[in-house]
MARMARDREN-959370 format. One record per residue (C-alpha): residue in three letters; x, y, z. Coordinates in steps of 0.001 Angstrom, whole numbers, padded with zeros to 6 digits, always signed. Example, Ala and Ser with C-alpha at 12.3 -4.5 7.8 and 13.67 -1.06 7.14 Angstrom:
2
code; X; Y; Z
ALA; +012300; -004500; +007800
SER; +013670; -001060; +007140
This chain:
575
code; X; Y; Z
UNK; +000000; +000000; +000000
UNK; +001592; +003270; -001094
UNK; +002084; +006021; +001466
UNK; +000320; +009321; +000845
UNK; +002700; +012186; +000265
UNK; +002517; +014637; +003191
UNK; +001948; +017577; +000861
UNK; -000928; +015918; -000973
UNK; -004259; +017656; -000286
UNK; -006916; +015615; +001519
UNK; -009155; +013757; -000892
UNK; -012445; +012018; -000285
UNK; -011717; +008354; +000236
UNK; -013941; +006117; -001830
UNK; -015303; +003525; +000616
UNK; -013422; +000328; +000046
UNK; -012630; -002950; +001721
UNK; -009121; -003884; +002769
UNK; -007563; -007217; +001909
UNK; -006574; -009217; +004995
UNK; -003522; -010435; +003094
UNK; -002157; -006919; +003484
UNK; -000449; -006746; +006920
UNK; -001577; -003112; +007170
UNK; -005207; -003853; +006313
UNK; -006282; -002328; +009615
UNK; -004723; +000984; +008554
UNK; -006634; +000907; +005259
UNK; -009888; +000445; +007157
UNK; -009005; +003181; +009655
UNK; -008233; +005578; +006797
UNK; -011595; +004759; +005244
UNK; -013346; +005418; +008562
UNK; -011562; +008683; +009335
UNK; -011870; +009864; +005741
UNK; -015605; +009165; +005723
UNK; -016174; +011305; +008810
UNK; -013890; +014050; +007522
UNK; -015707; +014191; +004189
UNK; -019313; +013806; +005384
UNK; -019297; +015463; +008803
UNK; -016805; +018286; +008342
UNK; -019361; +020886; +009468
UNK; -019750; +019041; +012796
UNK; -016027; +019347; +013516
UNK; -014148; +022396; +014708
UNK; -011399; +023884; +012556
UNK; -008828; +022438; +014965
UNK; -010385; +018979; +014674
UNK; -010429; +019157; +010876
UNK; -006764; +020165; +010927
UNK; -006005; +017233; +013199
UNK; -007645; +014731; +010861
UNK; -005771; +016245; +007926
UNK; -002634; +015817; +010008
UNK; -003410; +012135; +010462
UNK; -003167; +011595; +006708
UNK; +000018; +013676; +006575
UNK; +001814; +011258; +008898
UNK; +004116; +008662; +007406
UNK; +002564; +005270; +006872
UNK; +004373; +003631; +009843
UNK; +003284; +006440; +012173
UNK; -000336; +006216; +010972
UNK; -000269; +002461; +011472
UNK; +001170; +002674; +014982
UNK; -001301; +005377; +015999
UNK; -004128; +003200; +014681
UNK; -002895; +000266; +016759
UNK; -002799; +002405; +019894
UNK; -006226; +003924; +019315
UNK; -007681; +000431; +018913
UNK; -006258; -000797; +022208
UNK; -007872; -000416; +025625
UNK; -006958; +002708; +027569
UNK; -004819; +005700; +026670
UNK; -001476; +004831; +028310
UNK; +001046; +002411; +026823
UNK; +004540; +001261; +027664
UNK; +006868; +002106; +024820
UNK; +008970; -001030; +025404
UNK; +005930; -003304; +024988
UNK; +005000; -002131; +021490
UNK; +005788; -004806; +018917
UNK; +004410; -004323; +015412
UNK; +006852; -005723; +012843
UNK; +004494; -004887; +009960
UNK; +005335; -001191; +010398
UNK; +008502; -001670; +008368
UNK; +010502; +000572; +010748
UNK; +011466; +000353; +014400
UNK; +008595; +001244; +016734
UNK; +010812; +003947; +018261
UNK; +010991; +005737; +014901
UNK; +007205; +005860; +014518
UNK; +006831; +006828; +018185
UNK; +009207; +009751; +017744
UNK; +007153; +011070; +014805
UNK; +003914; +010802; +016797
UNK; +005460; +012557; +019791
UNK; +006885; +015283; +017587
UNK; +003430; +015816; +016057
UNK; +001791; +016016; +019501
UNK; -000221; +012855; +018929
UNK; +001418; +011276; +021975
UNK; +002473; +012695; +025338
UNK; +005923; +011221; +026189
UNK; +005712; +012063; +029909
UNK; +002118; +011720; +031148
UNK; +001223; +011631; +034813
UNK; -000153; +008352; +036143
UNK; -002530; +007568; +038973
UNK; -001411; +004732; +041252
UNK; -003991; +002419; +039625
UNK; -002614; +003211; +036180
UNK; +000922; +002585; +037349
UNK; -000026; -000827; +038715
UNK; -001764; -001752; +035460
UNK; +001294; -000912; +033374
UNK; +004128; -002360; +035451
UNK; +004776; -005831; +036825
UNK; +005050; -006855; +040437
UNK; +008850; -007401; +040253
UNK; +009188; -003866; +038866
UNK; +007037; -002353; +041624
UNK; +008213; -004210; +044723
UNK; +011627; -002528; +045071
UNK; +010039; +000913; +044681
UNK; +007493; +000427; +047442
UNK; +009477; -001884; +049742
UNK; +010106; +000857; +052338
UNK; +006453; +001918; +052332
UNK; +005343; -001653; +052924
UNK; +007855; -002039; +055725
UNK; +006545; +001157; +057357
UNK; +003068; -000334; +057160
UNK; +004282; -003564; +058733
UNK; +003647; -005540; +055573
UNK; +005960; -008072; +053876
UNK; +007432; -007108; +050525
UNK; +006036; -010384; +049150
UNK; +002525; -008919; +049285
UNK; +000252; -009636; +046303
UNK; -000082; -006860; +043754
UNK; -003762; -006117; +044357
UNK; -003263; -005975; +048136
UNK; -000205; -003744; +047744
UNK; -002159; -001299; +045576
UNK; -005020; -001245; +048074
UNK; -002710; -000415; +050997
UNK; -000778; +002278; +049111
UNK; -003827; +004046; +047629
UNK; -004319; +006449; +050539
UNK; -000612; +007288; +050683
UNK; -000340; +008308; +047016
UNK; -003485; +010242; +046026
UNK; -001764; +012476; +043456
UNK; -000637; +011433; +039958
UNK; +003058; +011463; +039073
UNK; +005222; +010935; +036026
UNK; +006836; +007547; +035512
UNK; +010212; +009042; +036403
UNK; +008830; +010366; +039667
UNK; +007272; +007004; +040438
UNK; +009995; +004601; +039375
UNK; +013111; +006640; +038616
UNK; +014845; +007617; +035356
UNK; +015680; +004028; +034387
UNK; +012037; +002932; +034187
UNK; +010519; +001969; +030858
UNK; +008764; +005057; +029447
UNK; +005020; +005418; +029008
UNK; +003182; +007372; +026306
UNK; -000375; +008656; +026335
UNK; -002654; +009331; +023353
UNK; -003444; +013030; +023263
UNK; -006414; +012916; +020901
UNK; -008697; +010143; +022248
UNK; -011623; +012557; +022664
UNK; -011409; +013391; +018959
UNK; -011092; +009738; +017983
UNK; -014128; +008897; +020148
UNK; -016084; +011678; +018442
UNK; -015065; +010297; +015051
UNK; -016063; +006779; +016132
UNK; -019467; +008058; +017262
UNK; -020163; +009863; +013992
UNK; -019145; +006800; +011961
UNK; -020981; +004081; +013912
UNK; -023786; +006187; +015344
UNK; -022959; +004822; +018804
UNK; -020052; +004314; +021176
UNK; -020999; +000715; +021907
UNK; -019070; -000501; +018894
UNK; -015313; -000554; +019180
UNK; -012723; +000291; +016560
UNK; -012129; -003413; +016018
UNK; -015756; -003823; +014882
UNK; -014670; -002081; +011690
UNK; -010906; -001797; +011558
UNK; -010169; -005495; +012136
UNK; -012993; -006883; +009982
UNK; -012648; -008184; +006466
UNK; -015413; -006093; +004972
UNK; -015061; -007671; +001554
UNK; -016818; -010882; +002563
UNK; -020160; -009072; +002259
UNK; -021677; -006838; -000375
UNK; -023671; -003863; +000859
UNK; -026633; -001972; -000493
UNK; -025721; +001498; -001724
UNK; -027646; +004069; +000301
UNK; -027470; +007766; -000662
UNK; -025759; +009674; +002128
UNK; -026869; +013291; +002108
UNK; -026758; +015949; +004840
UNK; -030496; +015464; +005363
UNK; -029974; +011746; +006078
UNK; -027495; +012277; +008896
UNK; -028470; +011519; +012478
UNK; -026529; +014555; +013682
UNK; -027524; +017850; +012083
UNK; -025516; +020066; +014448
UNK; -022411; +019693; +016563
UNK; -024515; +020308; +019669
UNK; -026343; +017051; +018957
UNK; -023068; +015127; +018974
UNK; -022271; +016766; +022305
UNK; -025742; +015800; +023539
UNK; -025074; +012151; +022702
UNK; -021684; +012230; +024435
UNK; -023302; +013550; +027621
UNK; -025867; +010730; +027528
UNK; -023083; +008219; +026967
UNK; -021277; +009544; +030030
UNK; -024484; +009176; +032065
UNK; -024821; +005563; +030952
UNK; -021182; +004890; +031859
UNK; -021795; +006298; +035338
UNK; -024762; +003966; +035775
UNK; -022683; +001005; +034618
UNK; -019959; +001994; +037102
UNK; -022461; +002018; +039965
UNK; -022850; +005773; +040447
UNK; -026181; +006225; +042311
UNK; -029112; +006971; +040017
UNK; -029990; +010053; +042104
UNK; -026596; +011552; +041204
UNK; -026902; +010722; +037511
UNK; -030474; +012010; +037161
UNK; -029587; +015754; +037247
UNK; -026952; +015179; +034559
UNK; -029368; +013674; +032023
UNK; -029726; +016237; +029230
UNK; -033098; +017721; +028386
UNK; -035044; +016366; +025383
UNK; -034102; +017625; +021936
UNK; -036048; +017758; +018672
UNK; -034142; +014842; +017175
UNK; -036061; +011527; +017061
UNK; -032893; +009461; +016925
UNK; -031438; +011140; +020008
UNK; -034826; +010956; +021694
UNK; -034804; +007164; +021373
UNK; -031321; +007074; +022927
UNK; -032507; +009250; +025798
UNK; -035544; +007007; +026291
UNK; -033248; +003999; +026672
UNK; -031015; +005864; +029131
UNK; -034034; +006824; +031262
UNK; -035227; +003204; +031228
UNK; -031866; +002057; +032600
UNK; -031817; +004882; +035140
UNK; -035296; +003919; +036307
UNK; -034249; +000284; +036705
UNK; -031207; +001230; +038762
UNK; -033170; +003697; +040891
UNK; -035655; +000967; +041749
UNK; -032857; -001454; +042682
UNK; -031429; +001241; +044953
UNK; -034774; +001792; +046671
UNK; -035322; +005200; +045018
UNK; -038835; +004338; +043916
UNK; -040138; +007855; +043379
UNK; -037140; +008643; +041198
UNK; -037690; +005375; +039337
UNK; -041302; +006347; +038599
UNK; -040201; +009778; +037421
UNK; -037542; +008364; +035087
UNK; -039833; +005644; +033686
UNK; -042623; +008175; +033106
UNK; -040194; +010394; +031177
UNK; -038999; +007507; +029019
UNK; -040825; +006713; +025805
UNK; -039249; +003239; +025614
UNK; -041839; +000495; +025260
UNK; -040340; -001501; +028156
UNK; -040663; +001493; +030465
UNK; -044448; +001329; +030392
UNK; -044719; -002183; +031843
UNK; -042029; -001500; +034425
UNK; -043831; +001656; +035531
UNK; -047123; -000217; +035945
UNK; -045475; -003009; +037944
UNK; -043791; -000474; +040197
UNK; -047089; +001320; +040791
UNK; -048551; -002060; +041768
UNK; -045763; -002664; +044285
UNK; -046416; +000805; +045719
UNK; -050130; -000144; +045947
UNK; -051174; +002781; +043771
UNK; -053747; +000595; +042096
UNK; -056086; +003318; +040799
UNK; -053220; +005159; +039103
UNK; -051934; +001908; +037599
UNK; -055431; +001001; +036396
UNK; -055955; +004341; +034651
UNK; -052581; +004119; +032910
UNK; -053113; +000501; +031850
UNK; -056573; +001214; +030450
UNK; -055212; +004102; +028372
UNK; -052254; +002054; +027200
UNK; -054393; -000834; +025947
UNK; -055969; +001535; +023400
UNK; -052622; +001966; +021608
UNK; -051011; -000463; +019113
UNK; -049235; -003211; +021055
UNK; -047071; -006187; +020253
UNK; -048243; -009590; +021442
UNK; -045724; -009601; +024287
UNK; -047018; -006224; +025456
UNK; -050606; -007434; +025226
UNK; -049657; -010464; +027292
UNK; -047857; -008420; +029942
UNK; -050564; -005773; +030083
UNK; -053253; -008427; +030309
UNK; -051623; -009980; +033353
UNK; -051373; -006597; +035084
UNK; -054982; -005683; +034300
UNK; -056150; -009051; +035598
UNK; -054380; -008468; +038919
UNK; -055618; -004889; +039157
UNK; -059191; -005929; +038348
UNK; -059148; -008299; +041324
UNK; -057718; -005599; +043573
UNK; -060276; -003001; +042489
UNK; -063183; -005409; +041967
UNK; -063580; -004461; +038319
UNK; -063989; -006504; +035163
UNK; -060778; -006874; +033184
UNK; -060979; -004956; +029887
UNK; -058878; -007632; +028175
UNK; -060431; -011088; +027745
UNK; -058243; -014040; +028701
UNK; -057953; -015873; +025410
UNK; -055930; -019072; +025473
UNK; -055023; -020596; +022142
UNK; -054819; -024310; +021531
UNK; -052796; -024843; +018367
UNK; -053411; -027953; +016349
UNK; -050955; -030622; +017500
UNK; -050108; -034117; +016326
UNK; -047531; -036774; +017115
UNK; -045173; -038433; +014687
UNK; -043204; -041560; +015540
UNK; -039957; -041876; +013616
UNK; -036803; -043984; +013727
UNK; -034013; -042065; +015414
UNK; -031775; -040633; +012658
UNK; -028068; -041376; +012656
UNK; -027304; -037725; +012066
UNK; -029101; -034466; +011417
UNK; -031697; -032568; +013383
UNK; -035210; -033625; +014326
UNK; -036574; -030919; +011993
UNK; -034763; -032396; +009005
UNK; -035982; -035882; +009958
UNK; -039594; -034667; +009906
UNK; -039042; -032769; +006650
UNK; -037627; -035868; +004962
UNK; -040480; -038015; +006269
UNK; -043272; -035667; +005160
UNK; -041819; -034372; +001904
UNK; -043178; -035722; -001413
UNK; -042574; -034688; -005015
UNK; -045970; -032991; -005179
UNK; -045818; -031590; -001629
UNK; -042211; -030636; -000806
UNK; -041185; -029608; +002687
UNK; -038571; -026943; +003390
UNK; -036768; -026296; +006675
UNK; -037088; -022494; +006821
UNK; -037674; -021511; +010476
UNK; -037112; -017710; +010699
UNK; -035981; -017208; +007107
UNK; -038823; -017559; +004603
UNK; -041467; -015018; +005628
UNK; -038782; -012603; +006807
UNK; -037071; -013019; +003450
UNK; -040261; -012372; +001486
UNK; -040813; -009235; +003531
UNK; -037249; -008125; +002829
UNK; -037725; -008551; -000917
UNK; -041058; -006733; -001067
UNK; -039969; -003810; +001139
UNK; -036314; -003569; +000133
UNK; -036379; +000083; -000886
UNK; -038221; +001080; +002294
UNK; -035829; -000838; +004533
UNK; -032912; +000993; +002917
UNK; -034539; +004425; +002774
UNK; -031959; +007091; +003751
UNK; -033778; +008505; +006769
UNK; -031921; +010462; +009463
UNK; -030155; +008094; +011832
UNK; -030786; +005005; +009704
UNK; -027372; +004767; +008037
UNK; -024054; +006195; +009152
UNK; -021576; +004669; +006703
UNK; -021549; +002478; +003563
UNK; -021123; -000840; +005399
UNK; -024494; -001341; +007078
UNK; -026271; -004665; +006671
UNK; -029493; -002839; +007556
UNK; -030798; +000381; +009115
UNK; -029442; +001269; +012537
UNK; -032969; +002008; +013796
UNK; -034361; -001373; +012713
UNK; -035461; -002438; +016192
UNK; -036253; +001034; +017482
UNK; -039800; +001750; +018598
UNK; -040420; +004307; +015838
UNK; -039028; +002251; +012944
UNK; -042502; +001670; +011472
UNK; -043897; +005112; +012302
UNK; -041104; +006859; +010378
UNK; -041813; +004718; +007296
UNK; -045565; +004145; +007561
UNK; -046462; +005679; +004187
UNK; -043669; +003816; +002397
UNK; -044732; +000488; +003914
UNK; -048335; +001190; +002920
UNK; -047124; +001640; -000661
UNK; -045266; -001675; -000437
UNK; -048374; -003417; +000812
UNK; -050271; -001828; -002064
UNK; -048384; -004234; -004338
UNK; -049960; -007095; -002385
UNK; -053389; -005615; -003032
UNK; -052989; -005114; -006792
UNK; -051125; -008381; -007448
UNK; -047876; -006798; -008636
UNK; -045975; -008088; -005613
UNK; -044915; -011334; -007300
UNK; -043046; -009637; -010115
UNK; -041687; -006979; -007755
UNK; -040245; -009596; -005420
UNK; -038815; -011686; -008260
UNK; -037193; -008588; -009763
UNK; -035692; -007647; -006403
UNK; -034459; -011210; -005936
UNK; -032601; -010992; -009258
UNK; -031248; -007440; -008876
UNK; -030172; -007621; -005242
UNK; -028816; -011161; -005196
UNK; -026107; -011448; -002556
UNK; -026484; -007945; -001068
UNK; -026730; -007840; +002725
UNK; -030256; -007388; +004068
UNK; -031298; -007972; +007705
UNK; -034294; -010043; +006575
UNK; -032918; -012014; +003628
UNK; -030712; -015090; +004107
UNK; -029569; -015756; +000555
UNK; -028348; -019363; +000875
UNK; -031797; -020364; +002183
UNK; -034047; -018238; -000034
UNK; -033526; -019975; -003364
UNK; -035366; -019150; -006557
UNK; -037275; -022453; -006352
UNK; -038407; -021718; -002798
UNK; -039373; -018172; -003745
UNK; -041520; -019362; -006651
UNK; -043282; -021991; -004526
UNK; -043967; -019476; -001768
UNK; -045388; -016851; -004134
UNK; -047604; -019439; -005836
UNK; -048815; -020994; -002574
UNK; -049188; -018239; +000038
UNK; -051994; -015754; -000714
UNK; -051256; -012037; -000659
UNK; -053751; -011574; +002181
UNK; -051772; -013975; +004381
UNK; -048499; -012259; +003521
UNK; -049923; -008898; +004538
UNK; -051106; -010254; +007887
UNK; -047702; -011789; +008568
UNK; -045777; -008708; +007469
UNK; -047932; -006369; +009541
UNK; -047372; -008433; +012671
UNK; -043636; -008566; +011965
UNK; -043552; -004768; +011829
UNK; -045319; -004363; +015180
UNK; -042136; -005403; +016978
UNK; -039295; -006477; +014705
UNK; -036963; -007394; +017551
UNK; -039523; -009787; +018977
UNK; -041340; -011001; +015881
UNK; -038408; -011863; +013627
UNK; -038099; -015125; +015544
UNK; -040541; -017794; +016659
UNK; -041683; -018801; +013161
UNK; -042487; -022501; +012610
UNK; -039587; -024704; +011544
UNK; -041058; -026181; +008382
UNK; -043319; -025191; +005531
UNK; -045009; -027726; +003286
UNK; -046365; -026722; -000098
UNK; -049441; -028618; -001233
UNK; -050546; -029608; -004743
UNK; -052579; -027155; -006820
UNK; -055799; -029149; -006334
UNK; -055424; -028847; -002532
UNK; -055832; -025062; -002637
UNK; -058452; -023992; -000067
UNK; -061185; -021388; -000448
UNK; -058786; -018607; +000559
UNK; -056262; -019690; -002072
UNK; -053856; -021298; +000383
UNK; -051898; -024381; -000495
UNK; -049353; -024519; +002280
UNK; -049047; -025356; +005950
UNK; -046462; -024392; +008529
UNK; -045203; -026920; +011054
UNK; -043426; -026311; +014349
UNK; -041367; -029391; +015265
UNK; -040739; -030422; +018848
UNK; -038456; -033329; +019619
UNK; -038690; -035490; +022738
UNK; -038612; -033284; +025841
UNK; -038807; -030019; +023886
UNK; -041508; -027443; +024668
UNK; -043006; -024436; +022954
UNK; -041410; -021118; +023880
UNK; -043528; -018058; +024680
UNK; -042766; -016272; +021412
UNK; -043650; -019459; +019488
UNK; -046948; -019723; +021346
UNK; -047746; -016130; +020432
UNK; -047123; -016797; +016751
UNK; -049276; -019940; +016874
UNK; -052081; -018010; +018595
UNK; -051863; -015394; +015861
UNK; -052042; -018077; +013138
UNK; -055060; -019662; +014807
UNK; -056889; -016340; +015128
UNK; -056259; -015456; +011455
UNK; -056972; -018878; +009975
UNK; -053388; -019363; +008819
UNK; -052610; -023108; +008581
UNK; -050055; -024029; +011241
UNK; -049632; -026887; +013685
UNK; -047200; -028465; +016131
UNK; -045624; -031820; +015390
UNK; -044372; -033672; +018472
UNK; -041808; -036308; +017579
UNK; -041180; -039577; +019378
UNK; -038348; -041884; +018455
UNK; -039404; -045448; +017796
UNK; -036482; -046764; +019834
UNK; -037885; -045149; +022961
UNK; -040927; -047413; +022951
UNK; -039217; -050543; +021725
UNK; -039345; -053479; +024208
UNK; -036107; -054059; +026114
């Protein structure tokens, strides 16, 4: 890989995928990442930050590679004598000197006692603190963790390595620009949950990605203040994870902003704050945080907490209002249980009937297979030339949805895509995923109504073959399976299934029956169906809650589905 000439002006890097055969592939990916942010988010960076990123590309290749390695590692402090990257092509000391000269690294940072103990070994530390341990009446053979604990109160102030260990100690360097690199990482990924290695150390070329137009209007962050807003929320979440009391974090939570993507992040933060407040016995604070959160999980938690506080009338009023809004099956189930308990407490009839489904079930006795799963054994037993059986589980209906709604799934809405390497929209499982695309999904479903969906889905199958899509598993969704599905499953059934999937994608993408059997043309029923779905349960296996909810939905809508319980013939054979 050729080094960029320092005097060359910055150029927009065309998104590419590095070859893992190149020992500096991680640098190629880092350059793509930094270049993407520089080119698409320049207005969200200060002039000093833009100059810094330009300076990154002006570094020599070995210096860029070493800086990338350090940024990817945990923490900001590193021992210079422990750096070993032969792929740099020069001695690590040479690249270090360039980074220090360019103010990328601090060659003499101060270290807290904890940092010192993380960087140096016990044999290196014992001679330095031997006198202190003796003064404390402790043996010099003390374990490292115990030594650090005893010395903590005696050394509250940070010091340089030389001050700690003397001039002969191995030097330590500190990255000076981690705040900028974290800001760049946030603007590229759209979160700080993902690490540099999620991109830099991945062979991106093993997947092909849909091309999504990236315009200023499609960005999640419209102003620098919104990036700052996210960083404050991230700090609040870190404090919660570190055990800082919820009452101390609560005043630091930023106020709402008119940015739906940031609002969803704030809703999640408030949900976590409410959970922690309740664990800490701060129930009033928990109620306040859960009431301020728009996260769907916050509603049930708030109702349960009101129950525990015996505020039954307030819980009843909230639950009755909530049941009038669109709910997923899991929410209906949870709300129904709460309303049933509250109705008993308040001597009122429950507004939600207790409907228990009883899916069609049958038992199949088969010889135990020498290999393969129980699902494949049932598929092989039931399958015939005129009525083939496919093992599809969570792939077929999801895949059909992905083909029909491809353009809507990949619509360039704000906060949906941050870079060219997304397998799907970042807001896919967010509560407002459907609401932000309602009109577009209605247009997709219009193709089901006018019959054009078959050709649309076949065209998409041909044009998008192999491109990553969160709903389409290409090795499973073959052309033969697609044709059988489109000829056998009526458009009305597809719409029902797709609409339920969209109610809660996180929950409803799974739980589909294992098998689908396509029936001969003369077996088509009055609704045009010639298929049946089969959930397979081997010996000792039981239906999961999300599977029961799908089966209840099928039963209520007249969609043919059943449960096949398998027994192995050997289990009943006489001994």
